[in-house]
Wavefront OBJ file of the C-alpha trace (Angstrom):
o trace
v -215.142 -16.301 -124.794
v -211.740 -17.407 -123.521
v -210.091 -20.871 -123.881
v -210.448 -21.349 -120.181
v -214.243 -20.793 -120.173
v -215.912 -24.080 -119.260
v -219.137 -23.033 -117.560
v -221.722 -20.270 -118.241
v -220.451 -18.430 -115.095
v -217.030 -18.531 -116.618
v -218.472 -16.747 -119.785
v -219.922 -14.006 -117.525
v -216.655 -13.538 -115.630
v -214.813 -13.130 -119.027
v -217.468 -10.553 -120.221
v -216.997 -8.665 -116.989
v -213.270 -8.618 -117.348
v -213.317 -7.547 -120.972
v -215.972 -4.670 -120.852
v -218.126 -4.296 -117.786
v -219.951 -1.301 -119.199
v -221.276 -2.591 -122.435
v -224.793 -3.778 -122.792
v -225.569 -7.238 -122.351
v -229.322 -7.881 -121.908
v -231.888 -5.380 -123.189
v -235.495 -6.546 -122.265
v -238.804 -5.505 -123.705
v -242.240 -6.633 -122.635
v -244.621 -5.518 -125.355
v -247.636 -6.180 -123.224
v -246.608 -3.665 -120.601
v -244.310 -1.359 -122.551
v -241.372 -2.037 -120.210
v -237.675 -1.682 -121.294
v -234.841 -2.512 -119.126
v -231.204 -2.306 -120.231
v -228.529 -4.205 -118.139
v -224.837 -3.738 -118.787
v -222.505 -6.701 -118.121
v -221.694 -5.268 -114.635
v -225.374 -4.670 -113.723
v -226.304 -8.087 -114.906
v -223.367 -9.643 -112.981
v -224.337 -7.888 -109.876
v -227.896 -9.414 -110.018
v -226.316 -12.772 -110.676
v -224.120 -12.458 -107.571
v -226.829 -11.503 -105.337
v -229.024 -14.297 -106.722
v -226.362 -16.788 -106.270
v -225.694 -15.698 -102.665
v -229.487 -16.017 -102.059
v -229.326 -19.636 -103.442
v -226.234 -20.616 -101.549
v -226.766 -18.804 -98.291
v -230.483 -18.332 -97.804
v -231.915 -21.341 -99.620
v -229.062 -23.664 -98.733
v -228.633 -25.317 -102.118
v -225.541 -27.400 -102.861
v -223.876 -28.371 -106.145
v -225.958 -31.037 -107.895
v -229.368 -29.744 -106.367
v -232.074 -29.090 -108.794
v -233.769 -25.753 -109.091
v -236.845 -25.807 -111.277
v -237.530 -22.423 -113.095
v -241.238 -21.847 -113.892
v -240.373 -18.628 -115.751
v -240.881 -17.050 -119.075
v -238.152 -15.450 -121.290
v -237.267 -12.482 -119.105
v -234.215 -10.730 -117.916
v -234.749 -12.074 -114.419
v -235.007 -15.587 -115.813
v -231.512 -15.019 -117.442
v -230.205 -13.932 -114.093
v -231.351 -17.132 -112.401
v -229.897 -19.268 -115.064
v -226.445 -17.718 -114.437
v -226.913 -17.763 -110.662
v -227.613 -21.456 -110.816
v -224.527 -21.921 -113.055
v -222.496 -19.968 -110.467
v -223.454 -22.205 -107.585
v -223.244 -25.493 -109.604
v -226.926 -26.446 -109.178
v -229.053 -27.790 -112.014
v -231.448 -25.201 -113.722
v -234.439 -27.181 -114.855
v -236.557 -25.109 -117.167
v -240.276 -25.950 -116.750
v -239.493 -29.119 -114.941
v -241.417 -30.996 -112.349
v -241.500 -29.034 -109.224
v -242.141 -32.166 -106.992
v -238.797 -33.421 -107.992
v -237.021 -30.111 -107.255
v -235.002 -29.011 -104.283
v -236.053 -25.281 -104.926
v -238.707 -23.992 -107.222
v -238.815 -20.382 -108.714
v -242.160 -19.227 -110.146
v -243.460 -16.452 -112.194
v -246.676 -14.711 -110.858
v -249.257 -16.486 -113.091
v -251.767 -18.409 -110.887
v -251.170 -21.680 -112.842
v -247.466 -21.475 -112.406
v -247.736 -20.691 -108.667
v -250.073 -23.691 -108.195
v -247.788 -26.009 -109.995
v -244.999 -24.746 -107.880
v -246.633 -25.801 -104.567
v -245.741 -29.325 -105.452
v -242.107 -28.519 -104.341
v -241.545 -29.598 -100.746
v -238.398 -27.369 -100.519
v -238.122 -23.546 -100.666
v -240.282 -21.731 -103.112
v -239.470 -18.365 -104.605
v -241.908 -16.127 -106.599
v -241.117 -13.423 -108.922
v -243.603 -10.702 -109.674
v -241.870 -9.792 -113.040
v -242.953 -6.198 -112.472
v -241.055 -3.226 -114.120
v -237.688 -2.586 -112.491
v -237.857 -5.797 -110.528
v -240.725 -4.622 -108.417
v -242.264 -6.526 -105.442
v -245.605 -8.255 -105.240
v -248.334 -6.012 -103.618
v -248.966 -9.069 -101.459
v -246.574 -12.079 -101.743
v -248.247 -15.387 -102.606
v -248.699 -17.600 -99.464
v -245.957 -20.096 -99.071
v -243.413 -18.211 -101.243
v -240.523 -15.886 -100.650
v -240.776 -12.630 -102.778
v -237.522 -12.506 -104.779
v -237.680 -8.764 -105.041
v -237.729 -8.556 -101.132
v -235.008 -11.199 -100.464
v -232.374 -10.263 -103.176
v -231.435 -6.588 -102.524
v -229.839 -7.376 -99.125
v -227.584 -10.166 -100.650
v -223.872 -9.562 -101.205
v -222.635 -7.971 -104.423
v -219.774 -10.536 -104.651
v -220.141 -14.183 -104.984
v -217.793 -17.083 -104.081
v -218.999 -20.634 -104.259
v -218.403 -22.790 -101.251
v -217.265 -25.546 -103.588
v -215.679 -25.325 -107.080
v -218.198 -25.836 -109.931
v -217.402 -28.972 -111.949
v -218.020 -28.129 -115.666
v -218.744 -31.835 -116.409
v -221.623 -32.026 -114.054
v -225.221 -31.414 -115.076
v -225.987 -27.752 -115.263
v -229.191 -27.378 -117.290
v -232.330 -29.225 -118.297
v -234.490 -27.893 -120.958
v -237.234 -29.660 -123.084
v -236.100 -32.977 -121.320
v -232.505 -32.585 -122.458
v -229.713 -32.412 -119.932
v -226.546 -30.420 -120.484
v -223.408 -30.126 -118.494
v -221.912 -26.682 -118.025
v -219.241 -27.453 -120.520
v -221.765 -28.634 -123.021
v -223.691 -25.382 -122.784
v -220.569 -23.345 -123.292
v -219.291 -25.491 -126.302
v -222.669 -25.724 -127.959
v -223.412 -21.981 -127.573
v -220.005 -21.123 -129.148
v -220.489 -23.636 -131.998
v -223.948 -22.562 -132.885
v -223.418 -18.844 -132.664
v -222.273 -18.282 -136.258
v -225.490 -19.992 -137.501
v -227.366 -17.485 -135.523
v -225.363 -14.650 -137.168
v -223.414 -13.783 -134.022
v -219.929 -13.233 -135.233
v -218.244 -11.620 -132.243
v -218.204 -8.386 -130.143
v -220.724 -5.918 -131.592
v -223.045 -8.603 -132.696
v -226.607 -7.920 -131.297
v -229.472 -10.398 -131.650
v -233.094 -9.593 -131.111
v -234.841 -12.712 -129.849
v -238.559 -13.295 -129.473
v -238.150 -16.979 -128.744
v -239.330 -18.519 -125.456
v -236.973 -20.042 -123.024
v -238.508 -23.467 -123.036
v -236.210 -24.878 -125.719
v -232.478 -24.822 -126.218
v -232.769 -22.726 -129.303
v -234.603 -19.979 -127.275
v -232.087 -20.167 -124.500
v -229.138 -20.012 -126.827
v -230.413 -17.086 -129.032
v -231.732 -15.298 -125.858
v -228.761 -15.726 -123.718
v -225.906 -18.142 -124.094
v -224.810 -17.496 -127.674
v -224.556 -13.649 -127.229
v -222.631 -14.190 -123.905
v -220.264 -16.634 -125.559
v -219.424 -14.379 -128.464
v -219.170 -11.064 -126.707
v -222.359 -9.884 -128.167
v -225.591 -8.867 -126.591
v -229.376 -9.619 -126.776
v -232.510 -7.647 -127.119
v -234.975 -10.082 -125.369
v -238.538 -9.524 -126.333
v -241.609 -10.871 -124.534
v -244.911 -10.729 -126.415
v -243.129 -9.720 -129.540
v -246.091 -10.836 -131.472
v -247.897 -7.654 -130.405
v -245.568 -5.662 -132.625
v -246.467 -4.852 -136.210
v -243.776 -4.836 -138.873
v -243.205 -1.101 -138.805
v -242.734 -1.053 -134.897
v -240.392 -4.095 -135.257
v -238.306 -2.304 -137.847
v -237.999 0.782 -135.783
v -236.795 -1.349 -132.725
v -234.234 -3.080 -134.884
v -232.923 0.183 -135.982
v -232.986 2.024 -132.550
v -231.323 -0.984 -130.841
v -228.777 -1.518 -133.640
v -229.851 -5.191 -133.938
v -227.670 -7.101 -136.410
v -229.696 -10.246 -136.528
v -233.107 -11.490 -135.627
v -234.297 -14.798 -133.976
v -238.145 -15.290 -133.867
l 1 2 3 4 5 6 7 8 9 10 11 12 13 14 15 16 17 18 19 20 21 22 23 24 25 26 27 28 29 30 31 32 33 34 35 36 37 38 39 40 41 42 43 44 45 46 47 48 49 50 51 52 53 54 55 56 57 58 59 60 61 62 63 64 65 66 67 68 69 70 71 72 73 74 75 76 77 78 79 80 81 82 83 84 85 86 87 88 89 90 91 92 93 94 95 96 97 98 99 100 101 102 103 104 105 106 107 108 109 110 111 112 113 114 115 116 117 118 119 120 121 122 123 124 125 126 127 128 129 130 131 132 133 134 135 136 137 138 139 140 141 142 143 144 145 146 147 148 149 150 151 152 153 154 155 156 157 158 159 160 161 162 163 164 165 166 167 168 169 170 171 172 173 174 175 176 177 178 179 180 181 182 183 184 185 186 187 188 189 190 191 192 193 194 195 196 197 198 199 200 201 202 203 204 205 206 207 208 209 210 211 212 213 214 215 216 217 218 219 220 221 222 223 224 225 226 227 228 229 230 231 232 233 234 235 236 237 238 239 240 241 242 243 244 245 246 247 248 249 250 251 252 253
């Protein structure tokens, strides 16, 4: 983190400038056996494409609200940083009827809730390697179809104001600046002490604590995260092996 970093998008830009090749997000789904590792550069490329999708295809503007009905997942992390890049509010698990855009996971109950949004609706299959839906849900754009053709570089049409709302989680609103400051301030309590720190998080993304351990604090400290979905399916021995093989320095669960 640099002194000039005031938004989550700034944190990603600083990480990209410092060491684009290092791992940033390693994702496991212990229900499917999926493992995906994204370097800073690869993650930033996904963020740029998604931000271009938001700005150019979905026509969002700074201050608009994007409701994310998504679990803790590497693609959710991408959407959070894409929203920060454009200057829109990422509302985790919020009311789709109050959103300008809704982004839903593939579960039927999430898709049904998402239909309350009168604006654009995007669905994520959350399949391994960012795979498509076999048949996209009616009324939704398939993220995996829409995002590959977007540009690899993103420039916002309007500068992002770090003091404007950027995130809503568990009913609490944060500005971009608050996200950055709180992530950096709380990182030592999580055991993230700087570059080389690697946290394994099994926490959901529906609380600040889960978002911070699973994305913002590692990003703010030059560390990385091993983000685990369905971690409760691992026994103690398997967890120990993962901690050793991934060179994890601290666990949040």
